[in-house]
C-alpha positions in Angstrom: 0.3 -4.7 -8.1 -3.0 -3.0 -7.7 -3.3 0.8 -7.6 -6.1 2.2 -5.5 -7.1 5.7 -6.2 -10.9 5.7 -5.8 -13.5 3.9 -3.8 -14.5 2.2 -7.1 -11.0 0.7 -7.2 -11.5 -0.7 -3.6 -14.8 -2.2 -4.5 -13.6 -3.7 -7.7 -10.9 -5.5 -5.7 -13.5 -6.7 -3.2 -15.8 -7.9 -5.9 -13.0 -9.8 -7.7 -11.9 -11.3 -4.4 -8.4 -10.5 -5.2 -7.3 -10.4 -1.6 -8.5 -12.0 1.6 -11.6 -10.5 3.3 -9.5 -9.2 6.2 -7.0 -7.5 4.0 -9.7 -6.1 1.7 -11.6 -4.7 4.7 -8.4 -3.1 5.9 -7.8 -1.5 2.5 -11.3 0.0 2.5 -10.8 1.3 6.0 -7.5 2.9 5.0 -9.1 4.5 1.9 -12.0 6.0 3.9 -9.5 7.1 6.6 -7.6 9.0 4.0 -10.8 10.6 2.7 -11.5 11.8 6.2 -7.9 13.0 6.8 -8.0 15.1 3.6 -11.3 16.6 4.9 -13.2 15.7 1.8 -16.9 16.6 2.2 -18.3 15.2 -1.0 -19.6 11.7 -1.8 -17.3 8.8 -1.1 -17.3 7.9 -4.8 -16.1 11.4 -5.8 -13.0 11.3 -3.7 -9.8 10.4 -5.5 -6.2 10.1 -4.3 -4.7 11.3 -7.6 -3.3 14.6 -6.3 -2.0 13.3 -2.9 -0.4 9.9 -3.8 -2.3 6.7 -3.9 -2.4 3.3 -2.3 -0.6 0.3 -3.8 -1.5 -3.2 -2.8 1.4 -5.5 -3.8 0.8 -9.1 -5.0 2.9 -12.3 -5.2 5.2 -11.9 -8.2 5.6 -8.2 -8.0 9.2 -7.1 -8.0 9.7 -5.0 -4.9 13.2 -4.1 -6.1 11.8 -2.4 -9.2 8.6 -0.4 -8.6 9.5 2.2 -11.2 5.9 2.3 -12.5 5.1 4.0 -9.1 8.3 6.0 -8.7 10.7 3.6 -7.0 13.2 2.7 -9.6 15.3 -0.4 -10.0 18.5 1.6 -10.0 17.6 2.9 -6.5 16.6 -0.5 -5.2 12.8 -0.1 -5.5 11.1 -0.4 -2.1 14.3 -1.5 -0.5 16.0 1.7 -1.6 13.3 4.0 -0.3 13.4 5.9 2.9 10.0 5.2 4.4 8.3 7.7 6.6 7.1 4.7 8.6 6.4 1.0 8.3 3.5 -0.5 10.3 3.0 -4.2 10.8 -0.7 -5.1 10.9 -2.0 -8.5 12.2 -5.7 -9.5 11.9 -7.4 -12.9 11.8 -4.1 -14.8 11.8 -3.0 -12.7 8.7 -0.2 -10.2 8.6 0.7 -7.4 6.2 2.9 -4.3 6.2 2.0 -0.7 5.4 4.9 1.2 4.1 4.5 5.0 3.6 7.0 6.7 1.3 6.9 10.5 1.0 7.9 11.8 -2.4 7.3 15.5 -1.9 5.7 17.8 0.7 2.3 17.2 -1.0 2.7 13.7 -2.4 3.2 10.3 -0.7 2.4 6.7 -1.4 1.2 3.9 0.8 2.4 0.4 -0.1 0.6 -2.6 1.4 2.6 -5.8 1.4 0.8 -9.0 2.5 3.3 -11.3 4.3 2.8 -14.1 1.7 4.1 -11.7 -1.0 7.5 -11.7 0.7 7.4 -15.2 2.2 10.2 -16.4 -0.1 12.4 -13.3 0.2 14.4 -13.1 3.4 16.1 -9.8 2.5 12.8 -8.0 2.0 11.2 -9.6 5.1 14.2 -8.4 7.2 14.0 -4.9 5.7 10.4 -4.6 6.6 10.9 -5.9 10.1 13.8 -3.5 10.7 11.7 -0.6 9.7 8.6 -1.5 11.7 7.8 1.1 14.3 
């Protein structure tokens, strides 16, 4: 699980080649889109998602049924127990991932990014994601 709160976080993931180039480019677009949506006029590097809710890129081996470290407890079913605001399926360059937005309060929400290979072996989660895609 990779938390993304700043542009530095995005760039560190890119430099470490943690994810595919397509997925990495998408995460950077998403971050810059949030910066614009929050009408932040400062330098890109000064913008942080701490107060709004941040981005979480999930990786193979992450337990999507227990994401208590980011507010989705095991007792409530983790991501599966959440009531997402929306789920979007993104396909680029023969890759697929899901964007799951969960609103915690009126001022705080999280965006979870789930590459399809992360859930390739879990039919229940794949079905849950597909059922919620808008």
